[in-house]
C-alpha positions in Angstrom: 146.8 36.8 41.6 143.8 34.7 41.7 143.4 31.9 44.2 141.3 28.5 44.3 141.0 28.0 47.6 139.2 24.4 48.8 138.6 24.0 52.6 137.3 20.7 53.6 136.1 19.7 57.2 135.1 16.4 58.0 133.3 15.2 61.1 132.9 11.6 61.9 130.8 10.5 64.8 130.9 7.5 67.1 127.3 7.4 67.2 124.4 8.8 64.8 124.2 12.5 65.5 120.3 13.4 65.4 120.2 17.1 64.7 123.1 19.6 64.6 122.8 23.5 64.0 126.0 25.2 63.0 127.1 28.4 61.9 129.9 28.5 59.3 131.9 31.6 58.3 133.8 30.1 55.4 133.0 32.4 52.6 135.5 35.1 52.3 134.3 39.1 52.7 134.7 41.8 50.3 137.9 43.9 51.6 140.5 46.4 50.3 142.5 44.3 48.1 140.7 41.2 47.7 137.5 40.3 45.4 135.6 37.4 45.6 134.8 35.7 42.1 133.2 32.7 42.8 131.7 30.6 45.7 130.0 27.1 46.5 129.1 25.5 49.6 128.9 21.5 49.3 127.1 19.5 52.0 127.2 16.1 52.4 125.6 13.7 52.8 122.9 15.9 53.8 121.6 19.7 55.6 119.8 22.5 55.2 121.6 26.0 54.8 119.9 29.4 54.6 122.0 32.9 55.4 122.3 34.0 58.9 123.2 37.5 60.0 127.0 38.2 61.8 126.4 39.1 65.5 129.6 40.8 65.6 132.4 41.7 63.4 132.4 41.0 59.5 131.7 37.8 58.5 129.2 35.8 55.9 127.3 33.7 58.3 125.5 31.0 56.6 123.1 28.2 59.4 123.6 24.9 58.6 120.8 22.3 59.9 121.3 18.7 60.0 117.7 16.8 60.5 118.6 13.9 59.7 120.3 10.8 61.1 124.1 10.9 60.0 127.4 9.1 61.1 129.8 11.8 59.3 129.2 15.3 58.2 131.5 16.8 55.4 131.4 20.6 54.9 133.5 21.8 51.9 134.0 25.3 50.6 135.5 26.3 47.4 136.3 29.5 46.6 137.8 31.9 43.7 139.4 35.2 44.7 141.5 37.9 43.0 143.6 39.8 45.2 145.7 42.9 44.6 147.0 44.3 47.7 150.9 46.2 48.1 152.5 46.1 51.2 152.6 49.6 52.8 155.5 51.7 53.2 156.2 53.5 56.6 157.0 57.1 56.3 157.9 59.9 59.0 154.4 61.8 58.0 152.4 58.8 59.0 149.9 59.4 62.0 151.9 58.8 65.5 150.1 56.5 68.0 148.5 58.9 69.9 147.3 60.8 66.5 145.6 57.4 66.1 144.3 56.7 69.2 142.5 60.2 69.9 141.0 59.9 66.0 139.5 56.6 67.0 137.8 58.0 70.1 136.0 60.4 68.4 135.1 58.4 65.5 131.7 58.6 64.2 131.6 54.9 62.4 129.1 53.2 63.8 129.8 50.4 61.5 131.4 46.9 61.9 134.7 48.1 59.9 134.4 51.2 62.5 137.6 51.8 64.6 135.2 52.3 67.9 134.4 48.2 67.4 138.1 47.2 68.3 138.8 49.6 70.9 138.0 47.4 73.9 138.3 44.2 75.6 136.7 41.4 74.2 135.8 38.2 75.5 138.5 36.0 74.6 140.8 38.9 74.2 140.8 40.9 78.1 143.1 43.9 78.9 146.9 42.3 80.5 149.1 44.4 82.2 151.8 41.9 81.6 151.3 42.0 77.9 150.6 45.7 77.8 154.0 46.5 79.5 156.1 43.9 76.8 154.3 45.5 73.9 154.6 48.8 75.0 158.4 49.4 74.4 157.5 49.7 70.6 154.2 51.4 71.3 155.5 55.2 72.2 153.1 57.5 71.8 154.9 59.6 69.7 156.2 56.6 67.1 154.8 56.6 64.1 151.9 54.1 63.5 153.0 51.6 60.6 157.3 51.8 61.8 155.5 50.9 65.1 153.4 48.1 64.1 155.9 46.4 62.4 158.5 46.8 65.1 155.9 44.9 67.2 155.1 42.3 65.2 158.4 41.2 64.3 159.5 41.0 68.0 156.8 38.9 68.7 158.4 36.6 65.6 161.6 36.7 67.1 160.8 35.8 70.6 157.8 33.9 70.3 158.1 29.6 69.3 155.3 28.4 67.0 154.6 25.4 68.9 151.3 23.3 67.8 151.5 21.6 71.1 152.3 24.9 73.5 148.2 25.9 73.2 144.8 24.9 72.7 141.6 26.4 70.8 141.0 28.4 74.5 144.4 29.2 75.8 144.1 32.4 77.0 146.7 35.4 75.5 148.2 35.4 79.0 149.1 31.8 79.4 150.6 31.7 75.7 152.5 35.0 76.4 153.9 33.2 79.7 154.9 30.1 77.6 156.4 32.4 74.7 154.4 29.9 72.5 151.8 29.2 70.8 150.3 29.3 66.9 149.2 31.9 65.0 145.8 32.6 67.0 147.9 32.8 70.0 150.4 35.5 68.7 147.8 37.7 66.7 145.8 37.6 70.3 149.0 38.7 71.8 149.6 41.6 69.7 145.9 42.6 69.7 146.2 43.0 73.4 149.2 45.3 73.7 147.5 47.4 70.9 144.1 47.8 72.9 146.1 48.3 75.6 147.8 50.9 74.1 144.3 52.4 73.1 144.6 51.7 69.3 141.6 49.7 67.2 143.2 46.4 66.7 140.9 43.5 65.2 141.2 39.9 64.5 141.7 38.7 60.8 140.7 35.1 60.1 141.7 33.6 56.5 144.7 32.1 54.6 148.1 32.6 53.7 150.0 31.0 50.6 152.7 28.5 51.5 155.2 28.5 49.3 157.3 25.1 49.2 161.3 24.3 49.2 163.0 24.8 45.9 162.4 21.8 43.9 159.7 20.7 46.0 155.5 20.6 44.8 153.0 22.1 47.1 151.6 19.7 49.2 147.4 19.7 48.1 145.5 20.0 51.0 148.5 20.9 53.6 147.4 24.2 54.3 145.2 25.1 57.2 143.2 28.7 58.3 145.7 31.9 59.2 145.2 34.6 61.7 146.7 37.8 62.1 146.3 41.6 63.2 144.4 44.5 61.4 145.6 48.0 63.2 143.8 51.1 62.0 146.1 53.2 61.2 143.8 56.8 60.8 141.3 57.7 58.4 144.0 58.5 55.3 145.8 54.9 55.8 142.5 53.0 57.4 143.1 49.4 58.1 146.7 47.8 58.1 147.0 43.8 58.2 150.2 42.8 60.1 151.3 39.1 60.6 153.1 38.4 63.5 153.7 35.1 63.2 155.8 35.7 60.2 156.6 39.5 61.1 155.2 40.6 57.5 152.7 42.7 56.1 149.6 41.6 55.0 150.0 41.6 51.4 149.2 39.3 47.7 149.9 36.1 49.7 147.0 36.8 52.8 143.3 36.2 52.2 140.7 37.5 54.7 138.2 35.1 55.3 136.7 37.1 58.6 137.3 40.1 60.9 135.9 40.3 64.4 137.0 41.4 67.7 138.5 38.0 68.7 138.2 34.0 67.1 135.1 33.4 68.9 133.6 35.9 67.0 134.7 34.5 63.5 135.2 30.7 63.9 135.1 29.1 60.5 132.5 26.7 62.0 130.8 26.8 65.6 127.5 25.4 66.7 125.5 22.6 68.6 125.3 18.7 67.9 122.9 16.3 69.4 124.3 12.5 69.6 125.9 10.1 71.2 129.6 9.2 71.8 133.1 10.8 70.5 133.8 12.7 67.1 137.0 13.1 65.1 137.5 16.1 63.2 139.6 16.6 59.8 140.7 19.9 58.3 142.0 20.1 54.8 143.2 23.4 53.3 144.4 24.2 49.8 145.1 27.6 48.7 146.3 27.1 44.9 147.5 30.3 42.9 146.0 30.5 39.5 149.4 29.6 37.7 149.7 26.1 39.5 146.6 25.1 38.5 147.3 26.0 35.1 150.3 24.2 35.2 148.5 21.2 36.5 
């Protein structure tokens, strides 16, 4: 599947902004099952960009510096990407959770894609006994890893309510867990907490998911949003597998990874500092269009 993705972020400032310095993590990374074909970044009305190093996780980081006074700032990220990724099929021969945890502890892979980087608590995802105990019902050590991972993702899907009003960007996993409600970020962080508590390497994936309109309805351009889900390391033979607890499904052809980190803080699409007076208004528009829809249009 070929996707054309347009991600527009616009800041409108109450007063003039004299200076801004931001990190942009908007260019999708290369990852098994996906290949970036083309990419363009458009900044308006002004701004200077240059590559920067990812401090943690896997991300393409672009530094944006605005040195002329502006009343608004528009950041448009345009990607064309090919995705060919099959959902995994659980098997009784899959390694158990205990075997995966043991393999992760002795892994010698020091890279940002190595399992050891995702075994431990991170700034936004601390270990939590209540979440760990709740998740443990699906994470028996002798259970095959793929079967257990999907069982947990689907239980989160069943027992938590997707509610955009229930949480904020900085809501802790524990607070969302107590409410049994939140958005994709919260559900992913709850699942990661449970997996890490069980000694399993779990990473936070940020990106996009294709949304399919109801029969007879057109897809609304710009109505999509960024999405978050979980990557679980399943041993050297299987590697990293994506699980989407918001929808209770595997990561497959409808998911496009933008960045991977320990938690949202590693891979926020945009962060930084702005010097100016007054409030700001933020609008985000994301459009994920399969090539066949583009051709039909």
